[in-house]
N, C-alpha and C positions, 0 to 999 in steps of 0.2 A: 219059710217067711220071705216075703218079698223085701228088694232092698229098699233100704230107707232113702225117699224122696229120689225114686228112679224115675224121671220124668222127661218129657222130650221139649224140643225146643218151642213147640206149639203150646204146649202145656205151660212151659214157663212164660210165656208172652201173657196166656189169659190168666195166669194168678198174678201177673204184674199187673195187668188191668183191674183185677177185682181188689188186690191190696191197695190201688191208686184211691179207688172208689171208697173204699172202705175209710183211708185216712180222711180224704176230702169231705166226704159227708159227715162222719163223726166229728172232725173239726169244728166243720161250721156249724154244727149243731150244739156244740160244746161253747162256742163262742156265743150264740144266738140266745142260749139257755142260762149263760153266765149272769143274765141280768135278774133271774128268778129270786123273788124276795124271801127273807128268811130261811128256815130250815129247808124250803124247797130248792134252794141252791144245790143240796147235796144229791138230789134225787134227779138231777140232769142225766147222771150216768145211766139210771134205768130207761130213760128214753131213746139214749143214744143206743142202748143194747137192743132195744126193740126195733129201731130202725135198720141198723146195719146188719142184722140177724140174716134177713132173705138174702143179701149179697153173699155172705159166708157161706150159706147154705147151697147155694148156686155155684159158689167156686169150687165146694166140695164135691157136689154131681158132677163137674166137669171134671176134676182131676180127684177121683177117689183114690189116694195112693198115701202109703205110710209116709208120715212126716210133714205132709201139707199143713194140718192145723198146727203143729210146732213152728212152721215156717210163718204162717199166717199171725199167730199168735206172737212171734218173735218180732215182726213185721209191725203189727198194730201197737205194741208196747215201745217199741226200738224208736220210731219215729219221735217220741217224746224226750229221747236222750239229746235231740239238738235243743231243748230248752231245758236242759239240767236235770230231767226227772229219769234218773237210771233205775229208780226204785220200779216204777212202772214199767220199764223194760224188763226187769228181772220177773217180776208178777206177770206179764204177759206172756214170756217164754215158760215159765214154769207149769202156767196154766194150759198152755198150747201142748206142752210135753205129757201132762195127764190126759187132755183132750185126744190125743193122739193113740194113747194107752188103751183108753175107754173105746172109742169109735174103732178102733182097729179090731176088736175082740168080734166083731161081726163084718169084718173088711170093709166098714164105711157103707153099709147098706142097710142099717138100722136108724130108721128116723129117730127114734128115741135117744138110741146112744149118741147120735151125731148132734142131736139137740144138746143133751147133756154135756157132750164135749163142748160145743159153744159155750155154753153157761159157765164151765171152769174156766174157759179164757179171760170172760168178762169178770169173773170174779177175782183171778188173779191180777186182772188189771185194777179193778178198784182198791184191792188190798194194797196192792204195789203203790198206789195212788195217796192213800187215806192213812194207812197203818203206820208208815215212818213217822208221819206228823204227832202221832200220839205217842210214839216211843222215844223220840227223838227231838221233843218239843223245843227246849233251850237253845239246842244248837240250830234248829229251823229259824228260830226268832232272831237268833243273833245274824245268821246268815242274810234273812231278808232286811234286817235293818242295816246291816253294812251295804248290801249289793242293790236292793231294791226299796230306798226307803219310802218311796211314794206308794208302795202296796203294803205297808206294814199295818196300816189301820185295818183293811180288808181281811189281811191275814190273821190278825188278832181276833177280828170277829168270826172267823173261820174255825178256829181252834176253840173258840167258845160254845159253838154250836156241834163241833164235832166230840161225842162222847161215846164210850162203850156201847152206849145203847142206840144212838143215833146210827153207828156204823153198822150194828146186829141189823137193824131195821132195813139200813141201806143195801146189804148185802141180801137180804130176803126179797126187795124189791126188784134187784138187779137179777137175782135168780129167775124171779116170776116172769119179769119181763124179756129175759134172754129166751126163757123157754117158750113164752107167748110169739115172740118175734120170729124164733127158729120155727114153729109150727106154722106161722103164716108162711115162711119162707118154703115151706114143704108143700104146702097149700098151692102156691102158686107154681111150685116145680109141677106138681101133678096136672093142674088145670091150664097151664098155659106154657110153659117152657118146653115141656115133654111135646105137647101136641104141635109145638110150632117148630120142633125138630132141632132147639137149641141145644138141648141135653140128649 
């Protein structure tokens, strides 16, 4: 078995660039889609999953090594620690570990396993984002009212539309959009990036 995350300095730089792109594009999209009305607000995550998928697929094609998906999943989730969302970091990291375990079965050469691995990262991210709100609702309400009183009304509205049913639908949408985005990423990889010699 190859060493975990045995990467060169050049590969580290490449992963840093891809991570920055994923975080930047994902954050901008999240902010833009934050204005979606009603329950559509929840499904912004599915749109983000689709858009950033090709970037992660390209990153994995450039550095197809054990530990890369764990690193990317941890970075994608870890970014939100700066905003106090520790559960997203945990979800992203767990999703990344599961993704690495799955994709490594075919040495990161299987488009299907790589796509499913990406989907696991995004599912971990979404669960880390919303599941704690449903489990520790009262604690979150008290925290928001104490630290962010101006956001209390919007937060209460989010809790009203966040039900087990809506979370289940959200996870299904994220799974589908993640797989579609990863498929599109593999298509771009074959038709453009490999021909151009980027990978």
